[in-house]
C-alpha positions, 0 to 999 in steps of 0.5 A, spaced: 499 500 500 501 507 499 503 508 506 508 502 506 511 504 499 512 511 502 515 509 508 521 504 505 523 510 500 523 515 506 526 511 512 533 512 509 535 504 510 532 498 514 533 496 522 535 489 521 533 484 526 536 477 526 534 471 529 539 466 528 538 459 526 536 454 532 535 459 537 529 459 542 529 465 545 527 464 553 524 472 553 521 476 548 526 481 544 523 488 544 524 494 540 522 500 542 521 506 537 521 513 540 519 519 537 520 526 540 515 531 538 507 530 535 509 535 530 514 530 527 513 525 522 518 519 522 518 513 516 520 507 518 522 500 516 523 493 520 525 487 518 525 481 521 529 475 519 528 469 523 533 463 522 531 455 521 527 453 527 528 459 530 523 461 536 522 468 538 517 473 541 518 479 537 515 486 541 515 493 537 514 498 542 513 505 540 513 511 545 513 518 545 509 522 541 511 523 533 506 520 528 510 514 525 509 511 518 513 504 517 512 498 514 514 491 518 517 485 514 518 478 516 
């Protein structure tokens, strides 16, 4: 969709979360994305890459007051 395409185009790169093969995480992996002001518009691109037979709970936590447009690819 258009907002996702704009987020990828304007993000300036992607944040990569790489879970290795055969890893079984015992606790959630928390990625905190923070915005500083309500007038800000933040573009984001998050890529989660899971290795073969890996198990993990991924939490994307948004804090702050910025407007955030993003796409997440797993």
